[in-house]
C-alpha positions in Angstrom: -24.4 -9.2 -5.3 -27.6 -9.3 -3.3 -29.6 -7.3 -5.9 -28.3 -10.2 -8.1 -28.9 -12.8 -6.6 -32.6 -11.9 -5.3 -33.5 -11.3 -9.6 -31.6 -14.6 -10.1 -33.9 -16.5 -7.5 -37.1 -15.3 -9.3 -36.7 -16.0 -12.6 -36.2 -19.2 -11.6 -32.0 -19.2 -11.6 -30.2 -21.5 -9.6 -26.9 -19.8 -8.7 -25.4 -23.3 -7.3 -25.7 -24.4 -11.1 -22.4 -23.7 -12.6 -24.6 -23.5 -15.8 -26.1 -21.2 -15.0 -23.0 -19.0 -13.4 -21.6 -19.8 -17.3 -24.1 -18.5 -19.0 -24.7 -15.7 -17.1 -21.1 -14.4 -17.5 -21.4 -15.1 -21.1 -24.1 -12.7 -21.2 -22.1 -10.2 -19.2 -19.2 -10.5 -21.0 -21.1 -10.2 -24.3 -22.8 -7.1 -23.4 -19.5 -6.0 -22.6 -17.6 -6.6 -25.7 -20.7 -4.8 -27.8 -20.8 -1.7 -25.8 -16.9 -1.0 -26.3 -18.2 -0.3 -30.4 -22.0 1.1 -29.7 -24.3 2.9 -26.8 -26.3 0.8 -24.5 -29.0 2.4 -25.9 -28.5 0.7 -29.1 -27.8 -2.9 -28.0 -30.5 -5.3 -28.5 -31.3 -8.7 -26.8 -30.6 -10.5 -30.4 -27.6 -8.5 -30.3 -26.3 -10.3 -27.0 -27.2 -13.9 -27.3 -26.1 -14.3 -30.8 -22.1 -12.8 -29.0 -22.6 -14.7 -26.0 -23.9 -18.2 -28.0 -27.2 -18.7 -26.7 -30.9 -18.7 -27.7 -32.9 -15.3 -27.5 -34.9 -17.8 -25.1 -32.1 -18.8 -23.2 -31.1 -15.1 -22.4 -34.7 -14.2 -20.9 -35.1 -17.3 -19.0 -31.6 -15.0 -16.7 -32.7 -11.3 -17.7 -35.8 -9.3 -18.7 -34.5 -6.9 -21.2 -30.7 -5.7 -21.9 -30.3 -3.1 -18.8 -31.4 -5.5 -16.5 -28.4 -7.7 -17.9 -26.3 -4.4 -17.7 -27.7 -4.2 -14.0 -26.0 -7.1 -13.6 -22.7 -6.5 -15.3 -22.1 -2.9 -13.3 -22.9 -4.1 -10.1 -20.6 -7.9 -10.9 -18.1 -5.1 -11.8 -18.7 -2.7 -9.1 -18.4 -5.4 -6.5 -14.9 -6.7 -8.1 -13.7 -3.0 -7.9 -14.4 -1.9 -4.7 -11.2 -2.5 -2.8 -10.2 0.8 -5.4 -13.0 3.1 -3.5 -10.7 5.6 -1.3 -10.1 4.5 2.5 -10.5 7.8 4.5 -9.7 7.5 8.1 -8.6 9.4 10.8 -5.9 11.1 9.4 -4.4 12.4 6.0 -5.3 10.5 3.0 -2.6 7.7 2.3 -0.4 8.5 -0.8 -1.8 5.4 -2.1 -5.4 7.6 -2.7 -4.4 8.6 -5.8 -3.3 4.8 -7.2 -6.7 3.2 -6.1 -8.4 6.8 -7.5 -6.6 6.3 -10.8 -8.0 2.8 -10.7 -11.4 4.0 -10.0 -11.1 6.8 -12.9 -9.2 4.3 -15.7 -12.1 1.0 -14.8 -14.8 3.8 -15.7 -13.3 5.0 -18.7 -12.3 1.1 -19.8 -16.4 0.8 -19.8 -17.2 4.3 -19.9 -20.4 3.8 -22.5 -22.1 0.6 -19.9 -21.6 3.1 -17.0 -23.0 5.8 -19.0 -26.2 3.9 -19.8 -26.5 2.9 -16.3 -25.8 5.9 -14.2 -27.0 8.5 -16.8 -30.1 10.5 -16.7 -32.0 7.7 -17.9 -30.3 5.3 -16.3 -30.7 2.6 -13.7 -31.8 3.7 -9.5 -30.8 0.0 -8.4 -27.1 0.5 -9.7 -26.7 4.0 -8.5 -27.8 2.7 -5.4 -25.5 -0.5 -5.0 -22.7 1.8 -6.0 -23.3 4.5 -3.3 -24.0 1.2 -0.4 -20.8 -0.4 -1.5 -18.6 3.2 -1.7 -20.1 4.2 1.7 -19.4 0.6 3.6 -15.9 1.1 1.9 -14.9 4.4 2.9 -16.4 3.6 6.7 -14.5 0.2 6.8 -10.9 2.3 5.7 -12.0 4.7 8.6 -12.1 1.8 10.7 -9.1 0.0 9.5 -7.0 3.6 9.6 -8.6 4.4 13.2 -7.4 1.3 14.8 -5.1 -1.1 12.7 -7.8 -3.8 12.3 -10.1 -4.9 9.7 -13.5 -5.6 9.7 -15.1 -8.7 10.4 -15.9 -10.8 7.4 -19.4 -11.0 8.1 -19.6 -6.8 8.2 -22.9 -5.5 7.3 -24.0 -4.1 4.4 -25.7 -1.2 6.5 -23.5 0.7 8.2 -24.0 2.8 11.1 -24.8 6.7 10.2 -21.1 7.6 8.9 -21.7 11.2 7.5 -17.9 11.2 6.1 -18.1 7.7 4.4 -21.5 8.7 3.3 -20.3 11.6 2.0 -17.6 10.5 0.5 -19.3 7.7 -1.5 -21.8 10.7 -3.0 -19.4 13.2 -4.4 -17.8 10.8 -6.2 -20.1 9.1 -7.4 -21.0 12.3 -8.5 -18.3 13.7 -10.2 -17.9 10.1 -12.0 -21.1 10.2 -13.4 -20.4 14.2 -14.7 -17.4 12.9 -16.4 -18.6 10.3 -18.0 -21.7 12.4 -19.1 -19.6 15.0 -20.5 -17.7 12.1 -22.6 -14.8 11.7 -19.9 -12.9 15.1 -21.0 -9.7 14.5 -18.8 -7.8 11.5 -18.3 -8.3 9.1 -15.9 -4.8 10.5 -14.0 -5.8 13.9 -13.9 -9.5 13.1 -12.6 -7.0 11.5 -9.9 -5.1 14.2 -9.1 -7.7 16.2 -8.7 -10.1 14.0 -6.4 -7.5 13.6 -4.1 -7.0 17.0 -2.6 -10.7 16.8 -2.0 -10.8 13.5 -0.1 -7.5 15.3 1.8 -9.7 18.9 2.5 -12.4 16.8 4.3 -10.0 13.9 6.4 -8.1 16.6 8.1 -5.5 15.3 10.5 -7.7 15.9 13.7 -10.5 13.6 12.4 -12.6 17.0 11.4 -15.0 18.1 9.0 -14.8 21.4 9.9 
């Protein structure tokens, strides 16, 4: 959430103030509601403000435009979802991977218009980078947990050590998800999970190598 916090500070927001948090949450939820019915590019600041029950000036107290609000909404949702990212380890990908992948793709499908808008060719590089970094950390922490049986420290750094398999996994998932979203989610989430799991299993073989 550092990305969102930095932008809030730049705009004079105080996340310690419950009113600020409530207003920003209301704006995010309003956008998420609106994007169920129309593409992100067709939603205006006035639309969001009206749905959230605030004035346009209040909207601009927190966000520069709808796309910045979309960035904030997506990063917040990804932060809440990140535990659904597969946690590869030195051995075989566990059987629970199918369930976590299903959760991941089902979440994207539920909010397809929003993610298609921010992850597409005219979307937000900041959101793509945020998703990539969070997914890489999740994959690295999962590998650590599988190899040692220990959770990572609570203050685990956002910048992980150079971990090629973790970065590969994160990039591959983003690539597959983006392609699927841009094509209009032609396959159901369960089928996407079933198709993706063997690819991860091929990467993380029992000997821990990727050769």
